[in-house]
C-alpha positions as CSV (number, residue, x, y, z in Angstrom):
1,M,18.0,12.2,-18.4
2,K,16.7,13.8,-15.3
3,N,19.6,15.4,-13.6
4,T,17.8,16.7,-10.4
5,F,14.3,15.7,-9.0
6,F,12.1,16.0,-5.9
7,L,9.7,13.6,-4.3
8,L,6.9,14.7,-2.1
9,F,7.3,13.5,1.3
10,S,10.9,12.0,0.5
11,F,13.7,12.0,3.1
12,M,16.3,11.4,0.1
13,F,17.0,14.3,-2.0
14,Y,19.5,13.7,-4.7
15,A,20.6,17.0,-6.4
16,A,23.8,16.0,-8.1
17,T,24.4,15.7,-11.8
18,A,25.1,12.2,-13.1
19,Q,28.6,11.5,-14.2
20,N,27.7,9.6,-17.2
21,T,24.9,8.3,-19.1
22,Y,25.0,4.9,-20.7
23,Y,22.6,3.0,-23.0
24,V,21.5,-1.0,-23.4
25,S,19.7,-2.1,-26.4
26,D,18.4,-5.5,-26.5
27,T,18.1,-5.1,-30.6
28,N,21.0,-3.5,-31.5
29,G,23.5,-3.8,-28.6
30,N,26.7,-5.5,-28.1
31,N,28.7,-5.8,-24.8
32,S,31.9,-4.7,-26.5
33,N,30.6,-1.5,-27.1
34,N,31.3,1.7,-25.2
35,G,27.6,2.0,-23.9
36,N,26.9,5.5,-25.6
37,Q,23.5,5.9,-27.2
38,G,24.9,5.3,-30.5
39,S,26.9,2.4,-29.5
40,P,24.8,0.5,-26.3
41,W,25.7,-2.3,-24.3
42,K,23.4,-5.7,-25.0
43,T,22.8,-6.9,-21.6
44,I,21.2,-5.1,-18.6
45,Q,23.6,-6.9,-16.1
46,F,26.8,-6.2,-18.1
47,G,25.5,-2.4,-18.1
48,V,25.2,-2.5,-14.1
49,D,28.5,-3.9,-13.6
50,Q,30.1,-0.8,-15.4
51,L,28.4,2.0,-13.5
52,D,30.0,4.3,-11.1
53,P,28.2,6.3,-8.4
54,G,26.2,9.1,-10.1
55,D,25.8,7.2,-13.3
56,V,22.4,6.5,-15.2
57,L,21.8,3.5,-17.2
58,N,19.2,3.9,-19.7
59,I,17.5,0.7,-20.8
60,E,16.0,0.9,-24.4
61,T,12.6,-0.8,-25.4
62,G,12.5,-4.5,-25.9
63,T,12.2,-7.7,-23.9
64,Y,15.1,-8.6,-21.8
65,Q,15.3,-12.3,-20.4
66,E,17.8,-12.0,-17.6
67,I,18.4,-11.7,-13.9
68,V,19.7,-8.3,-12.9
69,T,21.8,-8.2,-9.4
70,F,23.1,-5.4,-7.9
71,S,25.6,-6.8,-5.4
72,G,27.7,-5.0,-2.7
73,N,29.8,-1.8,-2.8
74,P,31.0,-2.3,-6.3
75,D,27.5,-1.8,-7.5
76,S,26.5,0.8,-5.0
77,G,26.4,4.6,-5.4
78,T,27.1,7.0,-2.9
79,S,25.0,9.4,-0.7
80,G,24.0,12.4,-3.3
81,N,25.2,10.3,-6.3
82,P,22.8,7.5,-6.8
83,I,23.2,4.7,-9.6
84,T,20.1,4.9,-11.4
85,L,18.7,2.2,-13.5
86,Q,15.7,3.4,-15.7
87,A,13.6,2.0,-18.7
88,N,13.6,4.5,-21.4
89,G,10.6,3.7,-23.4
90,S,8.5,0.2,-22.7
91,V,11.2,-2.3,-21.0
92,I,10.1,-5.7,-20.2
93,I,12.2,-8.0,-18.0
94,D,10.9,-11.3,-18.6
95,G,11.5,-14.4,-16.4
96,G,9.8,-17.0,-18.8
97,S,12.7,-19.1,-19.8
98,I,14.5,-18.8,-16.3
99,V,14.0,-21.3,-13.7
100,P,14.2,-20.0,-10.1
101,N,16.9,-21.1,-7.7
102,G,16.3,-20.3,-4.1
103,R,15.0,-16.7,-3.5
104,T,15.9,-14.7,-6.4
105,G,14.3,-11.4,-8.0
106,L,14.2,-10.7,-11.5
107,I,15.9,-7.5,-10.1
108,T,17.7,-7.9,-6.9
109,I,19.5,-5.6,-4.7
110,S,21.7,-7.5,-2.4
111,G,23.7,-5.5,0.3
112,A,23.9,-2.6,-2.0
113,S,23.0,1.2,-1.5
114,N,22.2,4.5,-3.0
115,I,20.2,2.9,-5.9
116,I,17.1,4.0,-8.3
117,I,15.1,1.5,-10.1
118,D,12.6,3.1,-12.3
119,G,10.0,2.3,-14.7
120,F,10.3,-1.5,-15.5
121,E,7.8,-4.2,-16.4
122,L,8.7,-7.2,-14.8
123,Q,6.8,-10.7,-15.7
124,N,6.5,-14.4,-15.9
125,Y,9.0,-15.5,-13.3
126,Q,7.4,-19.0,-12.2
127,T,8.3,-22.1,-10.7
128,Q,7.7,-25.0,-13.0
129,N,4.4,-26.4,-12.9
130,P,3.3,-28.9,-11.6
131,V,6.3,-29.4,-9.5
132,D,5.8,-29.2,-5.7
133,N,8.9,-26.9,-4.7
134,D,9.0,-25.0,-1.3
135,T,12.6,-24.3,-1.8
136,N,12.6,-22.0,-4.6
137,T,10.9,-18.5,-4.4
138,P,10.6,-16.3,-7.3
139,V,10.3,-12.5,-6.7
140,G,9.8,-9.6,-9.1
141,I,12.1,-7.0,-7.1
142,L,14.1,-8.3,-4.0
143,V,15.9,-6.3,-1.6
144,E,18.1,-8.2,1.1
145,G,21.1,-7.6,3.1
146,S,22.4,-4.5,4.5
147,C,21.2,-1.7,2.3
148,S,20.3,2.0,2.4
149,N,18.8,4.9,0.5
150,L,17.0,3.1,-2.2
151,I,14.0,4.2,-4.4
152,I,12.0,1.6,-6.2
153,R,9.2,3.5,-8.5
154,N,7.0,3.3,-11.2
155,N,7.5,-0.4,-11.9
156,R,4.8,-3.1,-13.2
157,I,5.4,-6.5,-11.6
158,H,2.6,-9.4,-12.6
159,D,2.6,-13.3,-13.0
160,I,5.1,-13.9,-10.5
161,K,4.1,-17.3,-9.3
162,N,4.8,-20.5,-7.3
163,F,2.7,-23.5,-8.6
164,S,3.5,-25.4,-5.1
165,S,0.5,-27.5,-3.9
166,C,1.9,-27.7,-0.5
167,T,-0.7,-26.9,2.3
168,Q,0.1,-25.5,5.8
169,N,-0.2,-29.0,7.2
170,S,2.6,-30.3,4.9
171,D,5.6,-28.8,6.8
172,C,6.8,-26.8,4.0
173,G,6.7,-23.0,2.8
174,P,6.6,-22.2,-0.7
175,G,6.4,-18.7,-1.9
176,A,6.7,-15.9,-4.2
177,N,6.4,-12.1,-4.0
178,G,5.9,-9.2,-6.5
179,I,8.1,-7.0,-4.4
180,A,10.1,-8.5,-1.3
181,V,12.1,-6.4,1.0
182,Y,14.1,-8.6,3.7
183,G,16.2,-6.9,6.2
184,D,18.0,-10.1,7.3
185,T,21.2,-8.6,8.5
186,I,21.9,-7.0,11.8
187,T,22.9,-3.9,9.9
188,G,19.5,-4.1,8.3
189,I,17.8,-2.0,5.8
190,Q,17.5,1.9,6.1
191,N,15.7,4.5,4.0
192,I,13.7,2.8,1.3
193,E,11.0,4.2,-0.8
194,L,8.6,2.1,-2.8
195,I,6.4,4.7,-5.0
196,G,4.0,4.2,-7.8
197,N,4.4,0.2,-8.5
198,E,1.8,-1.8,-9.6
199,V,1.7,-5.6,-8.3
200,Y,-0.9,-7.9,-9.7
201,E,-1.8,-11.5,-10.9
202,C,0.9,-13.2,-9.0
203,V,0.4,-16.7,-7.3
204,T,2.1,-16.4,-3.9
205,S,1.5,-19.5,-1.9
206,S,2.5,-19.0,1.6
207,S,3.7,-15.6,0.8
208,E,2.6,-12.1,0.3
209,S,2.4,-9.8,-2.8
210,F,4.3,-6.6,-1.4
211,T,6.2,-7.2,1.9
212,L,8.7,-5.4,3.9
213,N,10.0,-8.2,6.6
214,G,12.8,-8.0,9.2
215,N,15.1,-5.4,10.1
216,I,13.8,-2.5,8.2
217,N,14.1,1.0,9.6
218,G,12.4,4.1,7.8
219,F,10.5,3.3,4.9
220,K,7.6,5.0,2.6
221,V,5.1,3.1,0.6
222,I,3.2,5.7,-1.6
223,D,1.0,5.4,-4.2
224,N,1.2,1.8,-5.0
225,Y,-1.4,-0.6,-6.5
226,V,-1.7,-4.2,-5.5
227,H,-4.5,-6.1,-7.0
228,D,-5.6,-9.8,-8.3
229,N,-3.3,-11.6,-6.2
230,N,-3.9,-14.8,-4.3
231,N,-2.6,-13.9,-0.8
232,I,-2.1,-10.9,1.1
233,G,-1.7,-7.5,-0.6
234,F,0.7,-5.3,1.5
235,D,2.4,-6.8,4.4
236,F,4.5,-5.5,7.1
237,I,6.3,-8.1,9.3
238,G,8.5,-8.9,12.3
239,F,10.2,-11.6,14.5
240,E,10.4,-14.3,12.2
241,N,13.2,-16.4,13.1
242,D,14.3,-17.2,9.7
243,V,14.6,-13.8,8.6
244,C,16.9,-12.3,11.2
245,A,16.9,-14.4,14.6
246,A,20.2,-12.4,15.6
247,C,18.7,-9.1,15.1
248,G,16.4,-9.4,18.4
249,D,14.0,-6.6,18.8
250,D,15.1,-4.8,15.7
251,N,13.9,-8.0,13.7
252,Q,10.8,-5.9,12.6
253,A,9.8,-3.6,10.0
254,R,9.6,0.0,11.8
255,N,9.2,3.8,11.3
256,G,7.3,3.8,8.1
257,I,4.6,5.8,6.4
258,V,2.1,3.9,4.2
259,R,0.0,6.6,2.0
260,Q,-2.3,6.4,-0.8
261,N,-2.0,3.0,-1.9
262,R,-4.7,0.7,-3.2
263,S,-5.2,-3.0,-2.4
264,V,-8.0,-4.8,-4.4
265,R,-9.3,-8.2,-4.7
266,N,-6.4,-9.8,-3.0
267,T,-8.0,-13.2,-1.8
268,I,-7.0,-16.6,-1.1
269,F,-9.9,-17.6,-3.5
270,G,-8.0,-16.3,-6.6
271,N,-9.8,-15.3,-9.7
272,A,-10.8,-17.4,-12.3
273,S,-11.5,-15.1,-14.9
274,L,-7.9,-13.8,-14.6
275,G,-6.5,-17.3,-14.4
276,I,-5.3,-17.0,-10.8
277,P,-6.2,-20.3,-8.9
278,E,-7.2,-20.7,-5.4
279,N,-4.3,-20.5,-2.8
280,P,-3.5,-24.6,-1.7
281,W,-1.4,-23.2,1.2
282,Y,-4.9,-22.1,2.6
283,Q,-6.9,-25.2,1.5
284,S,-8.7,-25.8,4.8
285,E,-10.0,-22.2,5.1
286,I,-11.0,-22.3,1.4
287,N,-13.0,-25.3,2.3
288,A,-14.9,-23.7,5.1
289,N,-15.3,-20.5,2.7
290,E,-13.3,-18.2,5.4
291,G,-11.1,-15.8,3.8
292,N,-7.8,-14.4,5.5
293,A,-5.8,-12.5,3.0
294,G,-5.7,-8.8,4.1
295,G,-5.2,-5.9,1.9
296,F,-2.9,-4.5,4.4
297,Y,-1.5,-6.4,7.1
298,V,0.9,-5.5,10.1
299,D,2.3,-8.7,11.6
300,G,4.9,-7.3,14.3
301,G,5.6,-4.4,13.0
302,R,5.7,-1.0,14.9
303,N,5.4,3.0,14.5
304,I,4.0,2.6,10.9
305,I,1.1,5.3,9.5
306,F,-1.5,4.2,7.3
307,E,-3.0,7.3,5.8
308,G,-5.3,7.9,2.7
309,N,-5.1,4.0,1.5
310,L,-8.3,2.2,-0.2
311,S,-8.9,-1.6,0.6
312,S,-11.3,-3.1,-1.3
313,E,-12.6,-6.7,-2.3
314,N,-10.1,-8.5,-0.4
315,D,-10.8,-10.9,2.2
316,L,-10.0,-8.6,4.9
317,G,-9.5,-4.7,4.7
318,F,-6.7,-4.1,7.3
319,E,-5.0,-6.5,10.1
320,F,-3.0,-5.5,12.9
321,G,-1.6,-8.4,14.9
322,S,1.2,-10.9,15.5
323,E,1.5,-14.2,14.8
324,N,4.4,-14.8,17.0
325,R,3.7,-15.5,20.5
326,F,4.6,-12.8,23.4
327,R,5.3,-10.5,20.5
328,E,3.4,-7.4,19.5
329,T,2.3,-5.2,16.6
330,S,2.6,-1.6,18.2
331,D,2.0,2.0,17.6
332,I,0.0,2.2,14.4
333,L,-1.9,5.1,13.2
334,M,-4.7,4.3,10.7
335,I,-6.3,7.7,9.4
336,N,-8.4,8.7,6.5
337,N,-8.7,5.3,5.1
338,Y,-11.3,4.1,2.8
339,V,-12.5,0.6,3.5
340,Y,-15.5,-1.3,1.6
341,N,-16.6,-4.7,0.5
342,N,-14.0,-6.7,1.6
343,K,-15.3,-10.3,2.4
344,E,-14.9,-10.9,6.0
345,N,-14.2,-7.7,8.0
346,G,-12.9,-4.1,7.8
347,V,-10.3,-4.1,10.1
348,I,-9.4,-6.9,12.8
349,A,-6.5,-6.4,15.7
350,G,-5.1,-8.8,18.0
351,G,-3.6,-12.1,18.1
352,Y,-5.8,-14.9,16.4
353,S,-5.3,-17.4,19.4
354,D,-6.6,-16.9,22.7
355,I,-3.6,-18.9,24.2
356,E,-0.6,-16.6,24.0
357,D,1.8,-19.6,24.2
358,A,0.1,-21.2,21.4
359,P,2.7,-23.4,19.7
360,E,0.7,-23.1,16.3
361,G,1.2,-19.1,16.4
362,G,-1.4,-16.3,16.8
363,G,-0.3,-15.6,20.3
364,G,0.9,-12.1,20.0
365,D,-0.6,-8.7,21.1
366,A,-1.6,-5.4,19.3
367,V,-1.1,-2.3,21.5
368,R,-1.4,1.3,20.8
369,I,-3.5,1.1,17.8
370,Y,-5.2,4.5,16.8
371,I,-8.0,4.2,14.2
372,Y,-9.4,7.7,13.3
373,N,-11.5,9.1,10.6
374,N,-11.9,6.2,8.5
375,S,-14.8,5.3,6.3
376,F,-16.1,1.5,6.3
377,Y,-18.9,0.2,4.2
378,K,-20.4,-3.4,4.4
379,N,-17.1,-5.6,5.4
380,K,-18.7,-8.6,6.8
381,G,-18.2,-12.2,6.9
382,W,-17.2,-14.4,9.7
383,G,-15.9,-11.1,11.1
384,S,-17.4,-7.5,10.9
385,E,-16.7,-3.9,10.3
386,I,-14.5,-3.8,13.2
387,V,-13.0,-7.0,15.4
388,F,-11.1,-7.5,18.2
389,Q,-9.5,-10.7,18.5
390,N,-7.1,-11.5,21.6
391,R,-4.7,-9.0,23.6
392,V,-5.8,-5.8,22.0
393,K,-4.6,-3.0,24.4
394,D,-4.2,0.7,25.0
395,S,-5.8,1.4,21.6
396,R,-8.1,4.3,20.7
397,I,-10.9,4.3,17.9
398,A,-12.6,7.5,17.2
399,N,-14.4,9.5,14.4
400,N,-15.0,6.7,12.1
401,I,-18.1,5.7,9.9
402,F,-18.9,2.2,10.3
403,F,-22.0,1.2,7.8
404,G,-22.5,-2.5,8.0
405,Q,-24.8,-4.9,6.1
406,S,-26.9,-5.9,9.1
407,T,-27.8,-4.3,12.3
408,T,-25.6,-1.6,14.2
409,S,-24.5,-3.7,17.1
410,A,-23.3,-6.3,14.5
411,C,-20.7,-4.0,13.2
412,H,-18.6,-4.7,16.1
413,E,-17.2,-8.1,17.6
414,D,-15.1,-8.4,20.6
415,F,-14.0,-12.0,20.8
416,N,-12.1,-11.9,24.1
417,P,-13.3,-8.8,26.2
418,S,-11.2,-10.1,29.1
419,S,-8.0,-9.8,27.2
420,N,-8.8,-6.6,25.4
421,T,-8.0,-4.1,28.0
422,N,-7.7,-0.2,28.5
423,N,-9.0,0.5,24.7
424,I,-11.0,3.9,24.5
425,W,-13.8,4.2,22.1
426,G,-14.6,8.0,21.3
427,T,-17.5,9.2,18.9
428,N,-18.0,7.0,15.9
429,L,-21.1,6.7,13.7
430,W,-22.8,3.4,13.3
431,W,-25.3,2.4,10.8
432,G,-26.7,-0.8,9.1
433,T,-30.1,-2.5,7.9
434,S,-31.4,-1.6,11.4
435,V,-30.6,-0.1,14.5
436,S,-30.2,-2.6,17.5
437,G,-28.3,-3.7,20.2
438,S,-25.3,-1.6,21.7
439,V,-22.2,-0.4,20.4
440,P,-19.2,1.0,22.4
441,G,-18.3,4.6,23.2
442,T,-20.2,7.5,22.2
443,S,-22.5,6.3,19.4
444,I,-24.2,8.2,16.3
445,T,-26.8,6.2,14.8
446,E,-27.8,7.7,11.5
447,N,-27.7,7.2,7.7
448,P,-24.2,8.9,6.6
449,D,-26.2,9.3,3.3
450,F,-23.2,8.1,1.3
451,V,-23.3,9.2,-2.5
452,D,-22.9,5.7,-4.3
453,P,-21.7,3.3,-1.8
454,T,-21.9,0.3,-4.0
455,E,-19.6,2.0,-6.5
456,G,-17.0,2.8,-3.8
457,N,-18.1,6.6,-3.4
458,L,-18.4,7.1,0.3
459,D,-18.7,11.0,0.2
460,T,-21.9,12.4,2.1
461,Q,-24.3,13.9,0.1
462,R,-25.9,16.6,2.2
463,S,-24.5,19.2,4.7
464,S,-27.0,17.9,7.3
465,T,-25.9,14.5,8.1
466,A,-24.8,13.9,11.3
467,A,-21.1,12.9,10.5
468,I,-20.6,16.7,9.7
469,D,-18.6,18.7,12.4
470,A,-19.1,15.8,14.8
471,G,-15.4,14.7,15.2
472,I,-13.6,15.1,18.5
473,L,-9.8,16.0,18.1
474,Q,-7.4,13.4,19.2
475,N,-4.0,14.0,21.0
476,N,-1.0,14.4,18.9
477,I,1.5,11.6,18.8
478,T,4.9,12.8,20.6
479,S,6.3,9.7,21.8
480,W,7.8,8.1,18.2
481,T,11.5,9.4,18.8
482,D,13.2,7.7,16.0
483,S,14.8,10.5,13.7
484,F,12.7,9.5,10.8
485,W,9.7,11.1,12.6
486,S,11.5,14.4,13.2
487,T,12.7,14.4,9.5
488,N,9.2,14.0,8.1
489,F,7.4,16.0,10.8
490,P,9.6,18.7,11.4
491,P,10.8,20.1,13.6
492,N,10.3,17.8,16.6
493,G,8.4,14.8,15.2
494,T,5.0,15.6,16.5
495,I,2.3,13.7,14.4
496,A,-0.8,15.3,13.9
497,V,-3.1,12.3,14.2
498,H,-5.7,13.4,11.9
499,G,-3.3,14.4,9.0
500,T,-3.6,17.6,7.1
501,S,-5.8,16.2,4.3
502,D,-8.6,13.8,4.0
503,Y,-8.7,10.9,1.7
504,R,-9.2,13.0,-1.4
505,N,-6.0,15.2,-0.4
506,T,-8.0,17.9,0.3
507,D,-7.6,20.2,3.5
508,R,-9.1,17.8,6.6
509,F,-9.8,20.8,8.6
510,V,-12.6,23.2,7.4
511,S,-14.4,24.1,10.8
512,T,-14.7,21.3,13.4
513,I,-13.4,18.1,11.7
514,D,-15.8,15.6,10.4
515,L,-16.5,11.8,10.9
516,G,-15.2,9.4,8.3
517,A,-12.4,9.9,5.7
518,F,-14.1,12.7,3.9
519,E,-14.5,16.5,5.0
520,F,-17.7,17.2,3.7
521,S,-17.5,21.0,3.8
522,N,-14.2,21.6,2.3
523,V,-15.2,19.6,-0.9
524,L,-18.7,21.3,-1.4
525,G,-17.6,24.8,-0.7
526,V,-21.3,25.8,-1.5
527,D,-24.5,24.8,0.8
528,D,-26.6,23.8,-2.4
529,I,-25.5,20.1,-3.4
530,E,-27.4,20.7,-6.9
531,E,-25.1,23.3,-7.6
532,R,-22.1,20.9,-7.3
533,P,-20.6,19.4,-10.5
534,T,-20.9,15.6,-9.7
535,M,-18.1,13.2,-10.9
536,T,-19.5,10.2,-12.6
537,Y,-18.2,7.1,-10.7
538,P,-16.9,4.1,-10.7
539,N,-13.5,5.4,-10.0
540,P,-10.7,4.2,-11.3
541,V,-11.2,5.7,-14.7
542,R,-9.1,4.6,-17.9
543,D,-9.9,7.3,-20.8
544,E,-12.4,9.8,-19.7
545,I,-13.8,11.3,-16.5
546,N,-17.6,11.9,-17.1
547,F,-19.4,14.5,-14.8
548,S,-22.7,16.6,-14.6
549,T,-23.1,20.3,-13.9
550,S,-25.9,22.5,-13.9
551,N,-24.1,25.0,-16.3
552,G,-21.1,25.2,-18.5
553,N,-18.8,27.9,-17.0
554,Y,-16.5,25.7,-15.3
555,G,-12.5,25.3,-15.5
556,Y,-10.7,22.2,-14.4
557,S,-7.1,21.3,-13.5
558,I,-5.5,18.1,-12.7
559,Y,-2.8,17.7,-10.4
560,D,-0.3,14.8,-9.5
561,I,0.1,13.7,-5.9
562,T,3.1,16.1,-5.3
563,G,1.0,19.2,-6.1
564,K,2.2,19.8,-9.6
565,K,-0.3,21.1,-12.2
566,L,-0.2,18.6,-15.1
567,T,-3.0,19.9,-17.5
568,Q,-5.9,22.3,-17.4
569,G,-8.8,23.4,-19.5
570,K,-12.5,24.3,-19.7
571,A,-14.8,21.8,-18.5
572,S,-17.3,20.3,-20.6
573,D,-19.2,16.8,-19.6
574,K,-16.2,14.8,-20.0
575,I,-12.5,15.4,-19.4
576,I,-10.0,12.9,-21.4
577,V,-7.3,11.6,-19.3
578,S,-5.9,8.6,-21.5
579,D,-2.6,10.5,-21.8
580,L,-1.8,10.3,-18.0
581,S,0.3,7.4,-16.4
582,K,-1.4,5.4,-13.9
583,G,-1.8,6.6,-10.5
584,I,-3.6,9.0,-8.3
585,Y,-4.5,12.4,-9.1
586,I,-6.6,15.5,-8.1
587,L,-9.1,16.9,-10.2
588,L,-9.8,20.6,-9.2
589,I,-13.2,22.1,-10.8
590,E,-14.1,25.9,-10.3
591,D,-16.1,28.8,-11.3
592,S,-15.7,32.4,-10.3
593,N,-16.8,31.8,-6.6
594,N,-16.2,28.1,-5.6
595,K,-13.6,25.1,-6.0
596,W,-14.5,21.5,-5.6
597,S,-11.7,18.6,-5.6
598,Y,-12.0,15.0,-6.5
599,K,-9.6,12.6,-6.1
600,F,-9.2,9.8,-8.9
601,V,-7.3,6.9,-9.9
602,K,-6.1,6.5,-13.4
603,E,-5.6,3.0,-14.4
């Protein structure tokens, strides 16, 4: 049992000692027992219903076939005394024998607050194939109603599926979600953290894999891995009338930090090798071979930072727009992200309809979108590395690297220049198969000399590349006035728009800022590239990290994303990491004179 804990970037600090610790065991429990370790309860729901603020419920190793619900004040903790539901070993909540009824989660928090959910595997919650059903929505973890101060962390969610054959033209809306947070009341949801979760191999129909929708104010989405689903990866939504029409302008996900997440292979085309079918909701797009599932999508949200995320092999890398007419996505800061090999484009902004009052949707705007210090590589299908659709306004694009798979001019597309107004392009590096045509802003056209872009290593190989020290500092953001920002960027909420760390989580500033997501000089520490230990890609890794060195006089340390040192030793040609949990880590290699930092992902 953990009596106290600390989470970097957290706006909730619980330091109180739990009042009681109870246990549930599927193998030797009985709900007539007292819940102690030697006399555990049988079912999770029974245990939840016995808890008081500050209590911890440990679920012992096993497979549990039940729905778990936290409902209202009776199932809530209090400020400083949360209720904690945590896995004590390998704990599976399996929905294979449960028929979804309406929108329900294997774990649901409905109108309850001050709760921690930690360490579960949730699986096999599905509609009944081949029933065409648009009224039942299975969800792995569902949050709804009026809630505050929630932490959902370290959960694995997979095989949540809606097998409906319904299409967009059938006047229906079937769905499924791995994680769904719905602010569907006027009070809404405040202060929620989703950290270190994995969502994969879900069949979501018209819905998304990991979504925050409606009246949600103050959220952190950190170190999550969403992959191999057949629709959008992460989605931050506003202004859907069926969520909270009475909320007015508050009916949108807002004031949030989305940091160090990975969105990979989320596509409407599915993944046959994993048994993930094409998504019939988008049958017309599939027939035209045009993907539209974003790795990260903001549809009507505002005041959100996207920092240090990876988007790869999705249909779209990032998308910032609004499907609801006369509404907008606004005040988005996209910094230090790593975007490569997405099917159609790297980042796309603006409403998809050129008619603002379009009854079919897509008539919204994208306003004050700030895109700084990102690295893009070969994201092109019907779009390009960066695409402006309709009504992109008052936005800024600077210090990025755009490496396309055709000409430099093809890296950028502007579908409707007359509606895309007051956008400022700073210095960006553009490259492709050839240099031709024009690109906006101050352009550098030179090969950035990535180390191994086909395997996703967009680090630069040499100190003489034009990306080094070519960046121009942009103005800090001081206009985001919600208390969330002064809490997370003390003392007054001023946001440094380049961040303090690059994609690797090492210092963003050494001398002058570089272009792209990586700060070259900070990583090398020496001028001679041949003396640098070279980490073997691809990355993520499963069991061991391989790297080559010119000598053996190196030590290593591994840190988690909070900066806590986990292990250290003398470096050889490989470092065993099989004992690490899934997540993002920093590897520090050093000798007597130099240090080199590498960011890696453990699968």
